[in-house]
N, C-alpha and C positions, 0 to 999 in steps of 0.2 A: 314311242316315237321321239318324244322330247329327250329321253335319256340317250338315244342314239345320236341325236344332233349335238348334245352336250359333249359326248365322247369324241365326236368328229372335230368339233371346234377346239377342244383341249389338245387333241393330237396335232392339228394344224398349228396351233400356237407353240407347242413344244418344238415342232420341226423348225418353225421360223426362228425361235430363240436359239436353238442349237446351231442353225446355219449361220446366224449373225455372230455367234461366239467363235465358231471355227473360222469365219472370214477374217475376224480380227487377229487371229494367230498366224495368218499367212505372212511370209517374209516380204519385205519391200523388194522392188526390182534392184538388182545389183548395179553398182556404179561401174561404168566401163573403165577399162584399163588401156593406157596408151604409152608408148615410148616415142620420144621425138629426138630429132637431131637438129641442131641449130647452127646456121652458118651466117655470120654477119659480114657484109661487104667491107673489105679492109680500107678502102678509100672513102666510103660513105656509110657511116654506122646506122643511117636511117633506112637502109635496105637490108632486109632479113629474109632468109630462106629457111622454112621450117618443114622438115621431112618426117612423115609418119613412118617409123622404122619397125613398128610392131604393136600388137595389141588389137583391140576391138575397133571396128569401123565406127566413126562418130557422125551423128546426124547434125547438119548445120543448124537446125532450129534449136538444138540443145547446148551448143558449145560456142564460146567466144574466146578470142585471143587478146590478152591484155599486155601491152608493151609499156614498160616503166623506164624512166631515166633516173640519173643520180639525184636529181632534185625532188623526186617524188611525183612528178607529173605522169599521167597515164593516158594512153591512147588505146581505145578498144576497136577490135576488128572482128567481123563476122566471117565465117568460112565461105569461100566463093562458090563451092559446089554443094549439092544436096547432101552428099556423104563424103567424108574424108577417110580414106583407107590406105593401107599399105600398098605400094610405096610412093604415094602421091606427095608432091612438094607444093607448099603454099609460098608464094612470093609476096612479101609484105613491103610496102613503102610507108613509113610512118613519118609524122611531122616532128617527132622528137629527135634530138641530137644526143649523143653519148648514151645510147640505150644500155641499161644495166641489167634488166630482167625481162623475161618473156614468160607468161603464164598461160596455160591452156585450162580454161575453166568450164566445167560442166554445170548444169543447173543444180546438182546436188553436192558437188565436191570439186576441189582443185585437182585436176588430173596430172599436170606436170608443171614444174617450174624450172626454167633454165636461166642461170646467171651468165652474163656476158662479161668476159675478161677484156678490159680495155688496154692491157699492156701490149 
């Protein structure tokens, strides 16, 4: 009887160790892909329209939009809806003047960077 219990406990431990090692080999969840289109108001560069033109839907809890100007100041914005998907447009009004760059940042990666031409 003791031998049977010993065999059972060894089998359970081997299964536990094997499952932990297999779990460690699983790939991470992939980073979403997105394509954006950026339109800056010609008369007031602090008004920006960002359109989702392709890629994966993005959850608002995982993404933020960072607007930068020429002097290096940044303004962060959260997505207004629960999910941002094709073909929705986000209308941003930022406190920064002379916006030079807009970035869409996920928790694990920078998804898109758009440079603004001020000419």
